[in-house]
C-alpha positions as CSV (number, residue, x, y, z in Angstrom):
1,M,66.7,97.9,155.5
2,F,66.6,101.1,153.4
3,R,65.1,99.6,150.3
4,K,61.7,100.9,151.3
5,P,61.0,104.6,152.3
6,F,61.8,105.7,155.9
7,K,60.7,108.6,158.1
8,I,63.1,111.2,159.5
9,R,62.2,111.7,163.1
10,H,64.9,114.2,164.0
11,N,67.6,116.1,162.2
12,T,70.1,117.8,164.5
13,Q,73.6,119.4,163.9
14,L,76.3,118.0,166.1
15,K,78.0,120.6,168.4
16,G,81.7,121.0,168.5
17,S,82.4,118.5,171.3
18,C,80.0,115.9,169.9
19,R,81.6,116.4,166.4
20,K,85.0,115.7,167.8
21,R,83.8,112.6,169.6
22,F,82.2,111.4,166.4
23,R,85.5,111.7,164.5
24,L,87.3,109.8,167.3
25,D,84.6,107.1,167.3
26,I,85.1,106.6,163.6
27,L,88.8,106.2,164.0
28,K,88.3,103.6,166.8
29,T,85.6,101.7,164.8
30,F,87.6,101.7,161.6
31,P,91.3,101.5,162.6
32,S,92.6,101.2,159.0
33,L,91.2,104.6,158.2
34,S,94.1,107.1,158.0
35,N,93.9,110.6,159.4
36,D,94.2,112.1,156.0
37,K,91.3,110.2,154.6
38,L,89.2,111.1,157.7
39,C,89.9,114.8,157.0
40,K,88.9,114.3,153.4
41,L,85.6,112.6,154.4
42,I,84.9,115.1,157.3
43,P,86.7,118.4,156.4
44,N,87.7,120.6,159.3
45,K,84.9,123.1,160.3
46,E,82.4,121.2,158.2
47,N,79.0,120.6,159.8
48,V,77.9,117.1,160.7
49,F,74.2,116.3,160.9
50,C,72.7,113.4,162.8
51,L,69.4,112.1,161.4
52,K,67.3,109.8,163.5
53,I,65.2,107.8,161.2
54,S,62.5,105.1,161.5
55,T,62.7,102.4,158.8
56,H,59.8,100.7,157.2
57,S,60.0,98.0,159.8
58,D,60.1,100.5,162.7
59,V,63.8,100.1,163.4
60,M,65.5,103.2,164.7
61,V,68.7,104.1,163.0
62,N,71.1,107.1,163.4
63,V,72.5,108.4,160.1
64,Y,75.5,110.9,160.1
65,C,75.7,113.2,157.1
66,V,78.4,115.5,155.9
67,Q,77.7,118.0,153.1
68,K,74.3,116.3,152.7
69,I,76.0,112.9,152.0
70,P,75.4,110.0,154.4
71,L,78.7,108.6,155.6
72,V,77.9,106.4,158.5
73,F,74.7,104.7,159.9
74,E,74.5,103.4,163.4
75,L,72.4,100.3,164.2
76,A,72.2,98.9,167.7
77,D,75.3,101.0,168.7
78,V,77.3,99.5,165.9
79,M,78.7,101.8,163.1
80,Y,78.5,100.8,159.5
81,P,80.0,102.8,156.6
82,T,77.8,103.7,153.7
83,V,78.9,103.0,150.1
84,Y,79.9,106.6,149.7
85,M,82.4,106.4,152.6
86,L,83.7,103.1,151.2
87,W,84.3,104.6,147.8
88,E,86.9,106.9,149.5
89,A,88.3,104.1,151.7
90,P,87.6,100.7,150.2
91,E,89.9,99.0,152.7
92,L,87.7,99.6,155.7
93,L,85.8,96.3,155.5
94,P,86.5,92.8,154.3
95,V,85.2,92.3,150.7
96,F,83.1,89.7,149.0
97,T,83.0,89.9,145.2
98,T,80.0,89.0,143.0
99,H,78.8,89.2,139.4
100,P,77.1,92.4,138.1
101,E,74.0,90.4,137.3
102,V,73.6,89.4,141.0
103,F,73.5,93.1,142.1
104,S,70.1,93.5,140.4
105,F,68.7,90.9,142.8
106,I,70.4,92.6,145.8
107,A,68.8,95.9,144.7
108,G,65.4,94.1,144.7
109,G,65.8,93.2,148.4
110,A,67.7,89.9,148.3
111,D,70.7,89.0,150.3
112,L,74.0,87.8,148.8
113,M,73.9,84.0,148.6
114,L,77.0,81.8,148.6
115,P,76.5,80.6,145.0
116,G,76.9,84.2,143.8
117,V,80.3,84.8,145.5
118,I,83.3,84.8,143.2
119,L,86.3,83.0,144.7
120,P,89.7,82.0,143.2
121,E,90.1,78.3,142.4
122,P,90.7,75.9,144.1
123,I,88.4,76.7,147.0
124,T,90.1,76.0,150.4
125,P,89.0,76.6,154.0
126,N,90.9,80.0,153.8
127,S,89.0,81.1,150.7
128,Y,86.3,82.8,152.8
129,G,88.8,84.4,155.2
130,N,88.6,84.1,158.9
131,L,85.3,85.9,159.7
132,E,82.9,85.4,162.6
133,K,79.2,85.3,162.1
134,G,77.8,88.9,162.1
135,S,81.1,90.5,160.9
136,R,80.8,93.8,158.9
137,V,81.6,93.3,155.3
138,C,81.0,95.0,151.9
139,V,80.1,93.6,148.5
140,T,81.8,94.7,145.2
141,L,81.3,93.7,141.6
142,K,83.6,91.7,139.3
143,N,84.0,94.6,136.9
144,N,84.4,97.4,139.4
145,R,86.0,97.4,142.8
146,A,83.7,100.2,144.1
147,P,81.7,98.8,147.1
148,M,78.0,98.5,146.2
149,A,76.5,97.0,149.3
150,V,77.1,96.8,153.1
151,G,76.0,94.1,155.5
152,V,77.0,91.4,158.0
153,T,78.0,87.8,157.4
154,A,75.2,85.3,157.9
155,L,77.7,82.5,158.6
156,S,81.2,82.2,159.9
157,S,83.9,81.6,157.4
158,S,84.3,77.9,158.4
159,D,80.5,77.4,158.1
160,M,80.6,79.0,154.6
161,F,83.2,76.5,153.5
162,M,81.3,73.6,155.0
163,A,78.0,74.8,153.3
164,N,79.5,73.9,149.9
165,K,78.1,77.0,148.2
166,R,74.6,76.6,149.6
167,G,72.8,79.2,151.8
168,K,73.2,82.8,152.6
169,C,76.6,84.6,152.7
170,V,75.8,88.3,153.5
171,S,72.7,89.8,155.1
172,V,72.6,93.1,153.2
173,F,71.6,96.3,155.2
174,H,72.4,99.0,152.7
175,F,73.1,99.1,148.9
176,Y,73.7,101.7,146.2
177,G,70.4,103.0,144.9
178,D,68.3,102.5,148.1
179,H,66.6,105.4,149.9
180,L,69.7,106.0,152.1
181,S,72.1,106.5,149.2
182,S,69.5,108.8,147.5
183,L,68.7,110.8,150.7
184,E,69.7,114.1,149.0
185,T,71.5,113.2,145.7
186,L,72.4,109.9,144.1
187,L,76.1,110.2,143.3
188,P,77.5,108.5,140.2
189,I,79.4,105.2,140.7
190,P,83.2,105.7,140.5
191,F,85.3,103.1,138.7
192,I,87.9,101.7,141.0
193,Q,90.4,99.2,139.5
194,E,92.0,96.3,141.3
195,L,94.2,97.8,144.1
196,N,97.8,96.9,144.4
197,E,97.5,97.0,148.2
198,E,94.0,95.6,148.3
199,V,93.0,94.2,151.7
200,K,91.8,90.7,151.3
201,I,89.2,89.1,153.5
202,S,91.7,87.2,155.7
203,E,94.1,90.2,156.0
204,A,91.3,92.6,157.0
205,T,90.0,90.1,159.5
206,E,93.4,89.6,161.1
207,M,93.8,93.4,161.3
208,L,90.4,93.8,163.0
209,K,91.2,91.0,165.5
210,I,94.6,92.4,166.4
211,A,93.0,95.8,166.9
212,A,90.2,94.4,169.0
213,S,92.8,92.7,171.3
214,D,93.6,96.1,172.9
215,S,90.2,97.5,173.9
216,S,91.2,99.6,176.9
217,D,89.7,102.7,175.3
218,I,86.3,101.2,174.6
219,S,83.5,100.1,176.9
220,P,83.0,96.4,177.4
221,D,79.7,96.5,175.5
222,S,81.2,98.0,172.3
223,D,82.5,95.9,169.5
224,S,84.5,98.7,167.9
225,P,88.2,97.8,167.6
226,I,91.2,100.2,168.0
227,A,94.1,100.5,165.5
228,I,97.3,98.9,166.9
229,D,100.8,100.0,165.7
230,E,104.2,99.4,167.4
231,S,103.1,101.6,170.3
232,P,99.3,101.5,170.2
233,Q,98.4,103.8,173.0
234,E,100.8,106.5,172.1
235,S,99.8,106.4,168.5
236,R,96.1,106.7,169.3
237,N,96.7,109.6,171.7
238,S,98.8,111.4,169.1
239,V,96.0,111.0,166.6
240,E,93.4,112.3,169.0
241,E,95.6,115.3,169.8
242,N,96.0,116.0,166.1
243,I,92.2,115.9,165.6
244,L,91.6,118.3,168.5
245,M,94.3,120.7,167.1
246,E,92.8,120.5,163.6
247,E,89.4,121.3,164.9
248,S,90.7,124.6,166.5
249,Q,92.8,125.7,163.6
250,P,91.4,126.8,160.2
251,S,93.1,125.2,157.2
252,G,93.6,127.0,153.9
253,T,94.3,123.7,152.0
254,D,90.8,122.4,153.0
255,E,89.3,125.5,151.5
256,N,91.2,125.0,148.3
257,Q,90.1,121.4,148.2
258,N,86.5,122.4,148.6
259,I,86.8,124.8,145.7
260,E,88.3,122.1,143.6
261,E,85.6,119.6,144.5
262,Q,82.9,122.1,143.7
263,M,84.5,122.9,140.4
264,N,84.9,119.2,139.6
265,E,81.2,118.7,140.3
266,L,80.2,121.7,138.2
267,L,82.3,120.4,135.3
268,M,80.7,117.0,135.4
269,Y,77.2,118.6,135.6
270,C,77.9,120.8,132.6
271,F,79.3,117.8,130.7
272,L,76.3,115.5,131.4
273,K,73.8,118.3,130.8
274,S,75.3,119.2,127.4
275,L,75.2,115.5,126.4
276,K,71.5,115.3,127.3
277,T,70.6,118.6,125.6
278,S,72.5,120.5,122.8
279,A,74.9,117.7,121.9
280,K,72.1,115.3,121.1
281,K,71.5,117.0,117.7
282,V,75.1,117.3,116.4
283,S,76.9,115.2,113.8
284,F,79.9,113.2,114.6
285,P,82.9,113.4,114.9
286,L,82.5,116.6,117.0
287,L,85.7,118.5,117.6
288,T,86.5,118.8,121.3
289,S,87.2,122.5,120.9
290,N,83.7,123.1,119.4
291,F,82.2,120.8,122.1
292,F,83.8,122.9,124.9
293,R,82.9,126.3,123.3
294,L,79.4,125.6,122.0
295,H,78.0,122.9,124.4
296,L,80.0,122.5,127.6
297,L,80.2,126.3,128.5
298,A,76.6,126.8,127.3
299,A,75.4,124.3,129.9
300,C,76.9,126.2,132.8
301,P,74.3,127.9,135.1
302,E,74.1,131.7,134.9
303,S,75.0,132.0,138.6
304,K,78.2,130.0,138.2
305,S,81.5,130.2,136.3
306,L,83.3,127.1,135.0
307,E,87.1,127.3,135.2
308,L,89.0,124.3,134.0
309,K,92.2,125.3,135.7
310,K,90.6,125.1,139.1
311,T,89.5,121.5,138.6
312,K,91.8,118.5,139.2
313,Y,92.0,117.9,135.4
314,K,93.5,121.3,134.5
315,K,93.0,120.5,130.8
316,L,90.0,119.5,128.7
317,S,91.8,116.5,127.2
318,N,92.5,115.0,130.6
319,F,88.8,115.2,131.5
320,L,87.6,113.8,128.2
321,E,90.0,110.9,128.4
322,E,88.6,110.0,131.9
323,M,85.1,110.2,130.5
324,E,86.2,107.8,127.7
325,G,87.5,105.5,130.4
326,L,84.1,105.6,132.1
327,Q,82.6,104.6,128.7
328,L,80.5,107.7,128.5
329,I,82.0,108.8,125.2
330,K,84.4,107.6,122.5
331,L,87.3,109.8,121.2
332,E,89.0,109.6,117.9
333,T,91.9,111.5,116.3
334,V,90.4,113.6,113.5
335,S,93.8,114.9,112.3
336,K,97.3,115.1,113.8
337,G,96.9,116.7,117.3
338,V,93.1,117.2,116.9
339,L,90.7,115.1,119.0
340,G,87.0,114.6,118.3
341,I,84.1,112.9,120.0
342,S,83.0,110.0,117.7
343,S,80.0,108.7,119.8
344,I,78.0,109.1,123.0
345,N,76.8,106.3,125.2
346,Y,73.3,107.4,126.2
347,D,72.6,104.1,128.0
348,H,75.2,105.0,130.6
349,E,73.9,105.0,134.2
350,S,75.3,108.5,134.8
351,L,73.1,110.0,132.1
352,K,70.1,108.1,133.2
353,T,70.4,109.3,136.8
354,F,71.6,112.8,135.8
355,S,68.6,114.8,137.0
356,K,68.4,113.0,140.4
357,T,72.2,113.2,141.0
358,Y,72.6,116.9,140.2
359,S,69.1,118.1,141.4
360,H,70.8,120.5,143.9
361,I,72.6,122.3,141.1
362,E,69.5,122.4,138.9
363,A,67.6,123.9,141.8
364,E,70.2,126.6,142.2
365,D,70.0,127.3,138.4
366,K,66.2,127.9,138.7
367,K,66.1,130.2,141.7
368,P,62.8,131.8,142.5
369,D,62.3,135.6,142.4
370,E,63.2,137.5,145.5
371,N,59.5,138.5,146.1
372,E,58.5,134.9,145.8
373,Q,58.1,133.0,149.0
374,T,59.8,129.6,148.9
375,T,57.9,126.9,150.9
376,A,58.4,123.2,151.0
377,T,55.8,121.4,148.8
378,L,54.7,117.8,148.5
379,R,54.7,115.9,145.2
380,V,52.3,113.2,144.0
381,E,53.7,110.8,141.5
382,E,51.5,108.3,139.6
383,K,53.1,104.8,139.3
384,Y,52.0,101.3,138.4
385,C,52.2,97.9,140.0
386,V,53.3,94.7,138.2
387,N,50.5,92.1,138.3
388,A,50.0,88.6,137.0
389,A,48.8,89.8,133.6
390,T,52.0,91.8,132.9
391,L,54.5,89.6,134.8
392,P,55.6,87.6,131.6
393,L,56.9,90.9,130.2
394,F,58.4,92.7,133.2
395,S,59.9,89.5,134.8
396,L,62.4,89.7,132.0
397,Y,63.7,92.9,133.6
398,L,63.9,91.4,137.1
399,Y,60.5,92.9,138.3
400,K,58.5,90.7,140.6
401,K,54.7,90.6,141.2
402,Q,53.5,93.7,143.3
403,D,56.7,95.6,142.4
404,V,56.2,99.3,141.8
405,I,57.3,100.7,138.4
406,T,57.2,104.2,137.0
407,K,55.7,105.2,133.6
408,D,59.2,106.0,132.2
409,S,60.4,102.5,133.2
410,V,57.3,100.9,131.6
411,R,58.1,102.8,128.3
412,N,61.8,101.8,128.4
413,C,61.0,98.1,129.1
414,I,58.5,98.0,126.2
415,R,61.0,99.7,123.8
416,D,63.8,97.4,124.8
417,Y,61.7,94.3,124.5
418,V,60.5,95.3,121.0
419,E,64.0,96.0,119.8
420,R,65.4,92.8,121.3
421,Q,62.6,90.6,119.7
422,N,62.9,92.6,116.4
423,L,59.1,93.4,116.4
424,V,59.4,96.7,114.5
425,D,57.5,96.5,111.2
426,P,60.3,96.7,108.5
427,N,57.9,98.6,106.1
428,D,56.8,101.2,108.7
429,K,59.0,101.7,111.7
430,R,56.1,103.5,113.5
431,L,54.3,100.2,113.8
432,I,55.0,97.1,116.0
433,R,54.1,93.5,115.2
434,P,53.1,92.1,118.7
435,D,54.4,88.6,119.5
436,D,52.5,86.2,121.8
437,V,53.6,88.0,125.0
438,L,52.5,91.4,123.8
439,K,49.3,90.0,122.2
440,K,48.2,88.5,125.5
441,I,48.9,91.7,127.5
442,S,47.7,94.4,125.1
443,G,45.0,92.4,123.3
444,Q,46.3,93.7,120.0
445,S,46.8,91.0,117.3
446,E,47.7,93.2,114.4
447,S,50.3,95.9,113.9
448,V,49.9,98.7,116.3
449,G,51.6,102.1,116.9
450,W,54.0,102.8,119.7
451,A,51.7,105.1,121.7
452,Q,48.7,102.6,121.4
453,L,50.9,99.7,122.5
454,I,52.3,101.5,125.6
455,E,48.8,102.7,126.6
456,A,47.4,99.2,126.3
457,V,50.2,97.7,128.5
458,T,49.8,100.5,131.0
459,K,46.1,99.9,131.4
460,K,46.8,96.2,132.2
461,L,49.2,97.3,135.1
462,G,47.8,97.8,138.6
463,D,47.3,101.3,139.8
464,C,49.7,102.8,142.4
465,Y,50.9,106.2,143.5
466,S,53.6,107.7,145.8
467,V,53.3,110.8,147.9
468,H,56.6,112.6,148.6
469,A,56.1,114.8,151.7
470,P,58.0,118.0,152.5
471,D,59.9,116.2,155.3
472,R,61.4,113.9,152.6
473,S,59.3,110.9,153.7
474,T,57.7,108.9,150.9
475,A,54.5,106.9,151.1
476,V,53.6,104.3,148.4
477,V,49.9,103.5,148.2
478,K,48.5,100.7,146.1
479,G,45.2,101.3,144.2
480,K,43.7,104.0,142.1
481,L,44.3,107.6,143.3
482,S,41.0,109.3,144.0
483,P,41.0,113.0,143.1
484,I,40.5,115.7,145.7
485,D,36.8,116.4,145.6
486,I,35.5,119.9,146.2
487,Q,31.8,120.3,146.7
488,V,29.5,123.2,147.6
489,G,26.8,122.5,150.2
490,T,24.2,124.4,152.1
491,R,23.5,124.7,155.8
492,S,20.8,126.4,157.8
493,C,19.5,129.7,156.5
494,N,20.7,128.7,153.0
495,K,24.3,129.4,153.9
496,K,26.9,128.1,151.5
497,V,29.9,125.9,152.7
498,T,32.7,124.4,150.8
499,L,33.5,120.7,151.5
500,V,36.9,119.3,150.6
501,N,37.5,115.5,150.6
502,N,40.5,113.1,150.1
503,L,43.2,115.6,151.3
504,E,44.9,113.0,153.5
505,L,45.4,110.7,150.5
506,Y,47.8,113.3,149.2
507,G,49.7,113.6,152.4
508,I,48.3,117.1,153.2
509,N,48.2,118.1,156.9
510,I,44.6,118.8,157.6
511,K,45.2,121.3,160.4
512,E,47.7,123.3,158.4
513,F,45.3,123.4,155.4
514,C,42.5,124.7,157.7
515,Q,44.9,127.5,158.9
516,E,45.7,128.5,155.4
517,C,42.0,128.8,154.6
518,Q,41.3,130.8,157.7
519,H,44.1,133.3,156.9
520,G,43.4,133.4,153.2
521,V,39.7,134.1,153.1
522,A,39.0,135.0,156.8
523,A,36.5,132.2,157.1
524,S,35.8,129.6,159.8
525,T,36.8,126.0,159.1
526,T,35.7,122.7,160.6
527,I,37.1,119.1,160.4
528,N,34.4,116.5,160.0
529,H,34.7,112.7,159.9
530,P,31.8,111.3,157.8
531,P,31.3,107.6,158.2
532,S,31.0,107.2,154.4
533,L,34.5,108.6,153.7
534,K,37.9,107.0,154.4
535,S,39.6,110.3,155.3
536,A,38.7,113.5,157.1
537,Q,36.6,116.2,155.5
538,V,37.4,120.0,155.7
539,Q,34.4,122.4,155.8
540,V,35.1,126.0,154.9
541,Q,32.5,128.8,155.4
542,G,31.1,130.2,152.1
543,N,31.8,129.2,148.5
544,Q,35.6,129.1,148.5
545,V,36.2,126.8,145.6
546,A,38.4,129.3,143.8
547,F,40.7,129.9,146.7
548,V,40.9,126.2,147.7
549,S,41.7,125.0,144.2
550,K,44.3,127.8,143.8
551,L,45.9,126.8,147.2
552,L,46.1,123.1,146.2
553,M,47.7,123.8,142.8
554,E,50.2,126.6,143.9
555,K,51.3,125.6,147.4
556,Y,50.7,121.8,147.5
557,N,51.7,121.3,143.9
558,I,48.6,119.2,143.1
559,P,48.0,118.7,139.3
560,K,44.8,120.3,138.0
561,R,43.6,116.9,136.7
562,M,43.7,115.6,140.3
563,I,41.1,118.2,141.5
564,R,37.4,117.6,140.9
565,G,34.7,120.2,141.4
566,M,36.4,123.3,140.0
567,E,33.3,123.9,137.9
568,N,31.6,125.1,141.1
569,I,33.7,128.3,141.1
570,P,31.2,131.2,141.2
571,K,31.2,133.1,137.9
572,K,32.0,136.8,138.1
573,K,29.1,139.1,137.6
574,K,29.4,141.4,134.5
């Protein structure tokens, strides 16, 4: 559902009463969620935003965000938790476990099939629990209990058992890495071990059924169950009263928790940034004291101050031991009581997604000048499309025909393939000896350099580009990206006019662009629709090539190589 880009139609902040009702609805929908965890997910006095989005298939969905993190999405009046919410409360939904290799297919748009579900032997009618068709479930991986996908069951539990591991198990709505999870920032995946009090499929289902039996508080059309204790109605009323009281009273502990969470995030940012920058050129083992003093503190932004005592770790050794548990680094004892970093795992997912995950901190680190006016800009990114000619290579990395791939991914795939097939020339490591697959794609039969090979493979890929608009919507367009064409024409009485074409291909609002030109050079503008052009044409009075090109590069962030006709800028008279 969220694998392809979506459009945000409305973004509104919930008022006090709506915010209280939202918290109560979450408690009614997910009865196993405790009040403490709810307060942690939605801190008191924290703003809640409701985003009304339109998916690629024109399905309207409400997304509720707290601290710029999507927690819940509502589809057809049914609430579903996102993976971020499930990381804090994995017991909310029944769980299906699969292999890590299967998740790459889910990320490509596939649903979870019955052959990919891991079940304890022997398989009995109770192995799939006691679920009805369309029940909300989540998907976890064998090596990590952190939920990675959310969806509904495609069959009932009895039908799953009778299907004998054939057919669909879960229709996936949302997964880690889709456009919903990366709405603002893509958070790193936590490592959750097997829980002692883990809620199995059957147990969770029974709990939902018992809760649904008392639906006096919910309308008949709602499928949201209520939590039942020894005295269900009194318990629910007391919880509601607690929520209303917490809303009206400020809490100092929440403020301390926010400071600790911010400091934890800053520590992780400084750690990953130091690994990607200054720590890349050091010799190992690196003493942890030197790492903290020379690298970790140096990576802290100028506007912030890192204090270990305000984090949950309190000591550097505790933090580094957790990073070793996440397989980011390896520690060794250099001497008695002295720890050192022996190696760094640069293939870890957290390092690969660092810039995207912590883009908000990097943006704060690079604040513009006070006199500089900050405006939302669009971004055009050149990409490529996997075609039949390049499919033999990229299919090994789970890409399908017509899949969009970035230039960095192309380079990484080629490097990984060369290393796995041992194609590097032993006499000169700067050269590669192409095998049959690379020979057919690149057309190179003899040893070739890295840059030449990557360029040859890139030329064989199909052209594609994506336009990221200021409203956070993204449009992917197949085909070669035509440059913005600026021409100078003449009208009656030999009057000069500036003609600008292909603006709409870059997601530029034509009317706003005309207003910018009118205010910038005090000239009249006209929007034309020539039959020979696919997009509208903007006509500006006079030779305004210099202003138009400067406006495109500075405000709309269009690269200079994507603008054609700058040679028509009038030369200054001496």
